[in-house]
PyMOL Python script that loads the backbone (N, CA, C, O; Angstrom):
from pymol import cmd

cmd.read_pdbstr("""\
ATOM      1  N   UNK A   1       0.761  -1.035   0.041  1.00  0.00           N
ATOM      2  CA  UNK A   1      -0.065  -0.089   0.029  1.00  0.00           C
ATOM      3  C   UNK A   1       0.540   1.251   0.192  1.00  0.00           C
ATOM      4  O   UNK A   1       1.406   1.344   1.061  1.00  0.00           O
ATOM      5  N   UNK A   2       0.195   2.443  -0.583  1.00  0.00           N
ATOM      6  CA  UNK A   2       0.995   3.609  -0.746  1.00  0.00           C
ATOM      7  C   UNK A   2       0.186   4.730  -0.470  1.00  0.00           C
ATOM      8  O   UNK A   2      -0.891   4.893  -1.043  1.00  0.00           O
ATOM      9  N   UNK A   3       0.693   5.617   0.483  1.00  0.00           N
ATOM     10  CA  UNK A   3      -0.013   6.795   1.002  1.00  0.00           C
ATOM     11  C   UNK A   3       0.892   7.997   0.417  1.00  0.00           C
ATOM     12  O   UNK A   3       2.060   8.357   0.566  1.00  0.00           O
ATOM     13  N   UNK A   4      -0.459   8.530  -0.477  1.00  0.00           N
ATOM     14  CA  UNK A   4       0.283   9.732  -1.276  1.00  0.00           C
ATOM     15  C   UNK A   4      -0.205  11.050  -0.034  1.00  0.00           C
ATOM     16  O   UNK A   4      -1.078  11.015   0.833  1.00  0.00           O
ATOM     17  N   UNK A   5       0.775  12.144  -0.410  1.00  0.00           N
ATOM     18  CA  UNK A   5       0.412  13.207   0.574  1.00  0.00           C
ATOM     19  C   UNK A   5       1.316  14.260  -0.176  1.00  0.00           C
ATOM     20  O   UNK A   5       2.083  13.887  -1.064  1.00  0.00           O
ATOM     21  N   UNK A   6       1.208  15.628   0.211  1.00  0.00           N
ATOM     22  CA  UNK A   6       1.998  16.762   0.167  1.00  0.00           C
ATOM     23  C   UNK A   6       2.591  17.441   1.011  1.00  0.00           C
ATOM     24  O   UNK A   6       1.890  17.632   2.005  1.00  0.00           O
ATOM     25  N   UNK A   7       3.462  17.839   1.051  1.00  0.00           N
ATOM     26  CA  UNK A   7       4.326  18.885   2.126  1.00  0.00           C
ATOM     27  C   UNK A   7       5.309  19.855   1.449  1.00  0.00           C
ATOM     28  O   UNK A   7       5.973  19.544   0.460  1.00  0.00           O
ATOM     29  N   UNK A   8       5.354  21.162   2.111  1.00  0.00           N
ATOM     30  CA  UNK A   8       6.528  21.984   1.619  1.00  0.00           C
ATOM     31  C   UNK A   8       7.791  21.457   2.220  1.00  0.00           C
ATOM     32  O   UNK A   8       7.891  20.672   3.164  1.00  0.00           O
ATOM     33  N   UNK A   9       8.860  22.089   1.428  1.00  0.00           N
ATOM     34  CA  UNK A   9      10.011  21.347   1.684  1.00  0.00           C
ATOM     35  C   UNK A   9      10.912  22.655   2.173  1.00  0.00           C
ATOM     36  O   UNK A   9      12.108  22.431   2.359  1.00  0.00           O
ATOM     37  N   UNK A  10      10.484  23.844   2.368  1.00  0.00           N
ATOM     38  CA  UNK A  10      11.370  25.092   2.873  1.00  0.00           C
ATOM     39  C   UNK A  10      10.645  25.454   3.779  1.00  0.00           C
ATOM     40  O   UNK A  10       9.535  24.923   3.824  1.00  0.00           O
ATOM     41  N   UNK A  11      10.936  26.299   4.640  1.00  0.00           N
ATOM     42  CA  UNK A  11      10.575  27.643   5.762  1.00  0.00           C
ATOM     43  C   UNK A  11      11.135  29.091   5.712  1.00  0.00           C
ATOM     44  O   UNK A  11      12.300  29.330   5.394  1.00  0.00           O
ATOM     45  N   UNK A  12      10.463  29.790   5.959  1.00  0.00           N
ATOM     46  CA  UNK A  12      10.753  31.198   6.137  1.00  0.00           C
ATOM     47  C   UNK A  12      12.108  31.295   7.484  1.00  0.00           C
ATOM     48  O   UNK A  12      11.992  30.789   8.600  1.00  0.00           O
ATOM     49  N   UNK A  13      13.516  32.195   6.907  1.00  0.00           N
ATOM     50  CA  UNK A  13      14.402  32.002   7.970  1.00  0.00           C
ATOM     51  C   UNK A  13      15.135  32.826   7.702  1.00  0.00           C
ATOM     52  O   UNK A  13      15.990  32.583   6.851  1.00  0.00           O
ATOM     53  N   UNK A  14      15.071  34.255   8.395  1.00  0.00           N
ATOM     54  CA  UNK A  14      15.918  35.324   8.036  1.00  0.00           C
ATOM     55  C   UNK A  14      17.346  34.743   7.858  1.00  0.00           C
ATOM     56  O   UNK A  14      17.701  34.854   6.684  1.00  0.00           O
ATOM     57  N   UNK A  15      18.261  34.170   8.639  1.00  0.00           N
ATOM     58  CA  UNK A  15      19.468  33.789   8.416  1.00  0.00           C
ATOM     59  C   UNK A  15      19.881  33.088   7.462  1.00  0.00           C
ATOM     60  O   UNK A  15      21.092  32.890   7.365  1.00  0.00           O
ATOM     61  N   UNK A  16      18.886  32.482   6.424  1.00  0.00           N
ATOM     62  CA  UNK A  16      19.235  31.779   5.415  1.00  0.00           C
ATOM     63  C   UNK A  16      19.403  32.938   3.917  1.00  0.00           C
ATOM     64  O   UNK A  16      18.930  34.069   3.810  1.00  0.00           O
ATOM     65  N   UNK A  17      20.167  32.229   2.991  1.00  0.00           N
ATOM     66  CA  UNK A  17      20.076  32.784   1.746  1.00  0.00           C
ATOM     67  C   UNK A  17      18.957  32.826   1.309  1.00  0.00           C
ATOM     68  O   UNK A  17      18.401  31.730   1.236  1.00  0.00           O
ATOM     69  N   UNK A  18      18.148  34.071   0.836  1.00  0.00           N
ATOM     70  CA  UNK A  18      17.110  34.538   0.165  1.00  0.00           C
ATOM     71  C   UNK A  18      15.859  34.081   1.491  1.00  0.00           C
ATOM     72  O   UNK A  18      14.700  33.854   1.143  1.00  0.00           O
ATOM     73  N   UNK A  19      16.160  34.016   2.584  1.00  0.00           N
ATOM     74  CA  UNK A  19      15.344  33.885   3.653  1.00  0.00           C
ATOM     75  C   UNK A  19      14.401  32.612   3.509  1.00  0.00           C
ATOM     76  O   UNK A  19      13.182  32.609   3.683  1.00  0.00           O
ATOM     77  N   UNK A  20      15.155  31.592   3.178  1.00  0.00           N
ATOM     78  CA  UNK A  20      14.525  30.199   2.982  1.00  0.00           C
ATOM     79  C   UNK A  20      15.350  29.254   3.607  1.00  0.00           C
ATOM     80  O   UNK A  20      16.548  29.270   3.324  1.00  0.00           O
ATOM     81  N   UNK A  21      14.921  28.436   4.405  1.00  0.00           N
ATOM     82  CA  UNK A  21      15.649  27.194   5.247  1.00  0.00           C
ATOM     83  C   UNK A  21      15.362  25.850   4.221  1.00  0.00           C
ATOM     84  O   UNK A  21      14.319  25.854   3.566  1.00  0.00           O
ATOM     85  N   UNK A  22      16.123  24.931   4.124  1.00  0.00           N
ATOM     86  CA  UNK A  22      15.440  23.730   4.172  1.00  0.00           C
ATOM     87  C   UNK A  22      14.232  23.057   5.283  1.00  0.00           C
ATOM     88  O   UNK A  22      14.291  23.528   6.419  1.00  0.00           O
ATOM     89  N   UNK A  23      13.661  22.497   5.151  1.00  0.00           N
ATOM     90  CA  UNK A  23      12.543  22.149   6.209  1.00  0.00           C
ATOM     91  C   UNK A  23      11.385  21.150   5.894  1.00  0.00           C
ATOM     92  O   UNK A  23      10.237  21.585   5.805  1.00  0.00           O
ATOM     93  N   UNK A  24      11.602  20.083   5.757  1.00  0.00           N
ATOM     94  CA  UNK A  24      10.132  19.009   5.089  1.00  0.00           C
ATOM     95  C   UNK A  24       9.326  19.554   6.062  1.00  0.00           C
ATOM     96  O   UNK A  24       9.730  19.972   7.147  1.00  0.00           O
ATOM     97  N   UNK A  25       7.776  19.548   5.538  1.00  0.00           N
ATOM     98  CA  UNK A  25       6.727  19.900   6.155  1.00  0.00           C
ATOM     99  C   UNK A  25       6.278  18.898   6.887  1.00  0.00           C
ATOM    100  O   UNK A  25       6.904  17.905   7.255  1.00  0.00           O
ATOM    101  N   UNK A  26       4.774  19.285   7.165  1.00  0.00           N
ATOM    102  CA  UNK A  26       3.820  18.157   7.858  1.00  0.00           C
ATOM    103  C   UNK A  26       3.352  17.561   6.801  1.00  0.00           C
ATOM    104  O   UNK A  26       3.291  18.167   5.732  1.00  0.00           O
ATOM    105  N   UNK A  27       2.978  16.377   6.920  1.00  0.00           N
ATOM    106  CA  UNK A  27       2.656  15.480   5.262  1.00  0.00           C
ATOM    107  C   UNK A  27       1.255  15.696   5.771  1.00  0.00           C
ATOM    108  O   UNK A  27       0.917  15.578   6.948  1.00  0.00           O
ATOM    109  N   UNK A  28       0.386  16.064   4.648  1.00  0.00           N
ATOM    110  CA  UNK A  28      -0.827  16.331   4.814  1.00  0.00           C
ATOM    111  C   UNK A  28      -1.403  15.318   3.507  1.00  0.00           C
ATOM    112  O   UNK A  28      -0.906  15.347   2.382  1.00  0.00           O
ATOM    113  N   UNK A  29      -2.535  14.442   3.908  1.00  0.00           N
ATOM    114  CA  UNK A  29      -2.712  13.328   3.165  1.00  0.00           C
ATOM    115  C   UNK A  29      -3.642  13.636   2.144  1.00  0.00           C
ATOM    116  O   UNK A  29      -4.591  14.389   2.363  1.00  0.00           O
ATOM    117  N   UNK A  30      -3.358  12.903   0.619  1.00  0.00           N
ATOM    118  CA  UNK A  30      -4.096  13.200  -0.357  1.00  0.00           C
ATOM    119  C   UNK A  30      -4.799  11.903  -0.717  1.00  0.00           C
ATOM    120  O   UNK A  30      -5.806  11.956  -1.423  1.00  0.00           O
ATOM    121  N   UNK A  31      -4.335  10.750  -0.280  1.00  0.00           N
ATOM    122  CA  UNK A  31      -4.971   9.428  -0.385  1.00  0.00           C
ATOM    123  C   UNK A  31      -4.215   8.443  -0.159  1.00  0.00           C
ATOM    124  O   UNK A  31      -3.096   8.624   0.322  1.00  0.00           O
ATOM    125  N   UNK A  32      -4.684   7.207  -0.463  1.00  0.00           N
ATOM    126  CA  UNK A  32      -3.720   5.790  -0.257  1.00  0.00           C
ATOM    127  C   UNK A  32      -4.469   5.091  -1.088  1.00  0.00           C
ATOM    128  O   UNK A  32      -5.672   5.228  -1.312  1.00  0.00           O
ATOM    129  N   UNK A  33      -3.637   4.251  -1.590  1.00  0.00           N
ATOM    130  CA  UNK A  33      -3.730   3.196  -2.912  1.00  0.00           C
ATOM    131  C   UNK A  33      -2.718   2.095  -2.961  1.00  0.00           C
ATOM    132  O   UNK A  33      -1.769   2.082  -2.176  1.00  0.00           O
ATOM    133  N   UNK A  34      -2.953   0.901  -4.131  1.00  0.00           N
ATOM    134  CA  UNK A  34      -2.519  -0.362  -3.691  1.00  0.00           C
ATOM    135  C   UNK A  34      -1.190  -0.256  -4.685  1.00  0.00           C
ATOM    136  O   UNK A  34      -0.093  -0.661  -4.302  1.00  0.00           O
ATOM    137  N   UNK A  35      -1.349   0.189  -5.684  1.00  0.00           N
ATOM    138  CA  UNK A  35      -0.572   0.363  -6.496  1.00  0.00           C
ATOM    139  C   UNK A  35       0.537   1.850  -6.638  1.00  0.00           C
ATOM    140  O   UNK A  35       0.246   3.039  -6.516  1.00  0.00           O
ATOM    141  N   UNK A  36       2.008   1.121  -6.972  1.00  0.00           N
ATOM    142  CA  UNK A  36       2.675   2.344  -6.950  1.00  0.00           C
ATOM    143  C   UNK A  36       2.597   3.327  -8.204  1.00  0.00           C
ATOM    144  O   UNK A  36       3.186   4.406  -8.141  1.00  0.00           O
ATOM    145  N   UNK A  37       1.759   2.907  -9.527  1.00  0.00           N
ATOM    146  CA  UNK A  37       1.814   3.361 -10.406  1.00  0.00           C
ATOM    147  C   UNK A  37       0.586   4.192 -10.267  1.00  0.00           C
ATOM    148  O   UNK A  37       0.595   5.152 -11.036  1.00  0.00           O
ATOM    149  N   UNK A  38      -0.411   4.105  -9.549  1.00  0.00           N
ATOM    150  CA  UNK A  38      -1.456   4.783  -9.175  1.00  0.00           C
ATOM    151  C   UNK A  38      -0.705   5.674  -8.366  1.00  0.00           C
ATOM    152  O   UNK A  38      -0.633   6.599  -9.175  1.00  0.00           O
ATOM    153  N   UNK A  39      -0.163   6.032  -7.484  1.00  0.00           N
ATOM    154  CA  UNK A  39       0.459   6.802  -6.644  1.00  0.00           C
ATOM    155  C   UNK A  39       1.190   7.700  -7.162  1.00  0.00           C
ATOM    156  O   UNK A  39       1.170   8.864  -6.762  1.00  0.00           O
ATOM    157  N   UNK A  40       2.033   7.229  -8.247  1.00  0.00           N
ATOM    158  CA  UNK A  40       2.810   8.485  -9.373  1.00  0.00           C
ATOM    159  C   UNK A  40       1.471   9.037  -9.694  1.00  0.00           C
ATOM    160  O   UNK A  40       1.225  10.126  -9.176  1.00  0.00           O
ATOM    161  N   UNK A  41       0.507   8.476 -10.486  1.00  0.00           N
ATOM    162  CA  UNK A  41      -0.449   9.262 -11.265  1.00  0.00           C
ATOM    163  C   UNK A  41      -1.062  10.305 -10.216  1.00  0.00           C
ATOM    164  O   UNK A  41      -1.275  11.443 -10.635  1.00  0.00           O
ATOM    165  N   UNK A  42      -1.394   9.965  -8.727  1.00  0.00           N
ATOM    166  CA  UNK A  42      -1.993  10.927  -7.711  1.00  0.00           C
ATOM    167  C   UNK A  42      -0.967  12.078  -7.708  1.00  0.00           C
ATOM    168  O   UNK A  42      -1.440  13.173  -8.013  1.00  0.00           O
ATOM    169  N   UNK A  43       0.108  12.044  -7.472  1.00  0.00           N
ATOM    170  CA  UNK A  43       0.793  12.722  -7.208  1.00  0.00           C
ATOM    171  C   UNK A  43       1.211  13.891  -8.485  1.00  0.00           C
ATOM    172  O   UNK A  43       1.746  14.976  -8.259  1.00  0.00           O
ATOM    173  N   UNK A  44       0.863  13.425  -9.715  1.00  0.00           N
ATOM    174  CA  UNK A  44       1.312  13.940 -10.863  1.00  0.00           C
ATOM    175  C   UNK A  44       0.276  14.965 -10.988  1.00  0.00           C
ATOM    176  O   UNK A  44       0.618  16.139 -11.125  1.00  0.00           O
ATOM    177  N   UNK A  45      -1.261  14.553 -10.946  1.00  0.00           N
ATOM    178  CA  UNK A  45      -2.673  15.309 -11.087  1.00  0.00           C
ATOM    179  C   UNK A  45      -2.478  16.107  -9.672  1.00  0.00           C
ATOM    180  O   UNK A  45      -3.083  17.172  -9.797  1.00  0.00           O
ATOM    181  N   UNK A  46      -1.830  16.017  -8.273  1.00  0.00           N
ATOM    182  CA  UNK A  46      -2.171  17.040  -7.713  1.00  0.00           C
ATOM    183  C   UNK A  46      -1.220  17.948  -7.584  1.00  0.00           C
ATOM    184  O   UNK A  46      -1.295  18.945  -6.866  1.00  0.00           O
ATOM    185  N   UNK A  47      -0.348  17.651  -8.236  1.00  0.00           N
ATOM    186  CA  UNK A  47       1.206  18.696  -8.530  1.00  0.00           C
ATOM    187  C   UNK A  47       0.580  19.612  -9.580  1.00  0.00           C
ATOM    188  O   UNK A  47       0.512  20.818  -9.344  1.00  0.00           O
ATOM    189  N   UNK A  48       0.078  19.058 -10.829  1.00  0.00           N
ATOM    190  CA  UNK A  48      -0.389  19.638 -12.024  1.00  0.00           C
ATOM    191  C   UNK A  48      -1.374  20.582 -11.855  1.00  0.00           C
ATOM    192  O   UNK A  48      -1.608  21.471 -12.674  1.00  0.00           O
ATOM    193  N   UNK A  49      -2.103  20.376 -10.558  1.00  0.00           N
ATOM    194  CA  UNK A  49      -3.142  21.299 -10.596  1.00  0.00           C
ATOM    195  C   UNK A  49      -3.150  22.226  -8.964  1.00  0.00           C
ATOM    196  O   UNK A  49      -4.155  22.646  -8.392  1.00  0.00           O
ATOM    197  N   UNK A  50      -1.975  22.329  -8.586  1.00  0.00           N
ATOM    198  CA  UNK A  50      -1.721  23.064  -7.427  1.00  0.00           C
ATOM    199  C   UNK A  50      -0.216  23.302  -7.483  1.00  0.00           C
ATOM    200  O   UNK A  50       0.657  22.435  -7.506  1.00  0.00           O
ATOM    201  N   UNK A  51       0.009  25.229  -7.509  1.00  0.00           N
ATOM    202  CA  UNK A  51       1.410  25.495  -7.516  1.00  0.00           C
ATOM    203  C   UNK A  51       2.034  25.300  -6.402  1.00  0.00           C
ATOM    204  O   UNK A  51       1.590  25.400  -5.258  1.00  0.00           O
ATOM    205  N   UNK A  52       3.425  24.926  -6.872  1.00  0.00           N
ATOM    206  CA  UNK A  52       4.191  24.844  -5.291  1.00  0.00           C
ATOM    207  C   UNK A  52       4.415  25.684  -4.448  1.00  0.00           C
ATOM    208  O   UNK A  52       4.800  25.498  -3.294  1.00  0.00           O
ATOM    209  N   UNK A  53       4.066  27.176  -5.256  1.00  0.00           N
ATOM    210  CA  UNK A  53       4.463  27.985  -4.303  1.00  0.00           C
ATOM    211  C   UNK A  53       5.684  28.184  -3.842  1.00  0.00           C
ATOM    212  O   UNK A  53       6.447  27.225  -3.960  1.00  0.00           O
ATOM    213  N   UNK A  54       6.224  29.445  -3.200  1.00  0.00           N
ATOM    214  CA  UNK A  54       7.673  29.872  -2.506  1.00  0.00           C
ATOM    215  C   UNK A  54       8.156  28.880  -1.719  1.00  0.00           C
ATOM    216  O   UNK A  54       9.382  28.776  -1.676  1.00  0.00           O
ATOM    217  N   UNK A  55       7.286  27.881  -0.882  1.00  0.00           N
ATOM    218  CA  UNK A  55       7.910  26.838  -0.275  1.00  0.00           C
ATOM    219  C   UNK A  55       8.145  25.805  -0.672  1.00  0.00           C
ATOM    220  O   UNK A  55       8.667  24.909  -0.009  1.00  0.00           O
ATOM    221  N   UNK A  56       7.720  25.717  -2.114  1.00  0.00           N
ATOM    222  CA  UNK A  56       7.845  24.223  -2.614  1.00  0.00           C
ATOM    223  C   UNK A  56       7.165  23.100  -2.138  1.00  0.00           C
ATOM    224  O   UNK A  56       7.721  22.054  -1.802  1.00  0.00           O
ATOM    225  N   UNK A  57       5.786  23.345  -2.105  1.00  0.00           N
ATOM    226  CA  UNK A  57       4.531  22.149  -1.773  1.00  0.00           C
ATOM    227  C   UNK A  57       4.438  21.246  -2.629  1.00  0.00           C
ATOM    228  O   UNK A  57       3.411  21.383  -3.292  1.00  0.00           O
ATOM    229  N   UNK A  58       5.060  20.361  -2.924  1.00  0.00           N
ATOM    230  CA  UNK A  58       4.550  19.062  -3.775  1.00  0.00           C
ATOM    231  C   UNK A  58       4.251  17.822  -3.458  1.00  0.00           C
ATOM    232  O   UNK A  58       4.703  17.369  -2.406  1.00  0.00           O
ATOM    233  N   UNK A  59       3.613  17.198  -4.110  1.00  0.00           N
ATOM    234  CA  UNK A  59       2.986  15.726  -3.858  1.00  0.00           C
ATOM    235  C   UNK A  59       3.982  14.702  -3.738  1.00  0.00           C
ATOM    236  O   UNK A  59       4.870  14.857  -4.576  1.00  0.00           O
ATOM    237  N   UNK A  60       4.192  13.443  -2.790  1.00  0.00           N
ATOM    238  CA  UNK A  60       4.813  12.529  -2.801  1.00  0.00           C
ATOM    239  C   UNK A  60       4.560  11.556  -2.426  1.00  0.00           C
ATOM    240  O   UNK A  60       3.659  11.786  -1.620  1.00  0.00           O
ATOM    241  N   UNK A  61       4.783  10.239  -2.446  1.00  0.00           N
ATOM    242  CA  UNK A  61       4.293   8.975  -2.007  1.00  0.00           C
ATOM    243  C   UNK A  61       5.250   8.384  -1.099  1.00  0.00           C
ATOM    244  O   UNK A  61       6.419   8.753  -0.987  1.00  0.00           O
ATOM    245  N   UNK A  62       4.666   7.400  -0.424  1.00  0.00           N
ATOM    246  CA  UNK A  62       5.338   6.223   0.361  1.00  0.00           C
ATOM    247  C   UNK A  62       5.052   4.821   0.532  1.00  0.00           C
ATOM    248  O   UNK A  62       4.056   4.540  -0.134  1.00  0.00           O
ATOM    249  N   UNK A  63       5.354   4.171   0.934  1.00  0.00           N
ATOM    250  CA  UNK A  63       5.238   2.939   0.958  1.00  0.00           C
ATOM    251  C   UNK A  63       4.861   2.667   2.084  1.00  0.00           C
ATOM    252  O   UNK A  63       5.715   3.066   2.875  1.00  0.00           O
ATOM    253  N   UNK A  64       3.759   2.042   2.756  1.00  0.00           N
ATOM    254  CA  UNK A  64       3.375   1.853   3.895  1.00  0.00           C
ATOM    255  C   UNK A  64       2.786   0.209   4.276  1.00  0.00           C
ATOM    256  O   UNK A  64       2.383  -0.055   5.408  1.00  0.00           O
TER     257      UNK A  64
END
""", "prot")
cmd.dss("prot")
cmd.show_as("cartoon", "prot")
cmd.util.cbc("prot")
cmd.orient("prot")
């Protein structure tokens, strides 16, 4: 089974270049599925329909 989620990869921090510090954010669930191909498709669909923004909010998946 695969868990599909999205999260940010940066946080605002004045002491870092461009004011952004690497920091994996909280995982926000998109869904679960049984096949890796389906997990990839869910990530692509979410990423195609949501701008990553300044903090690089993107979908990904993990096996559970």
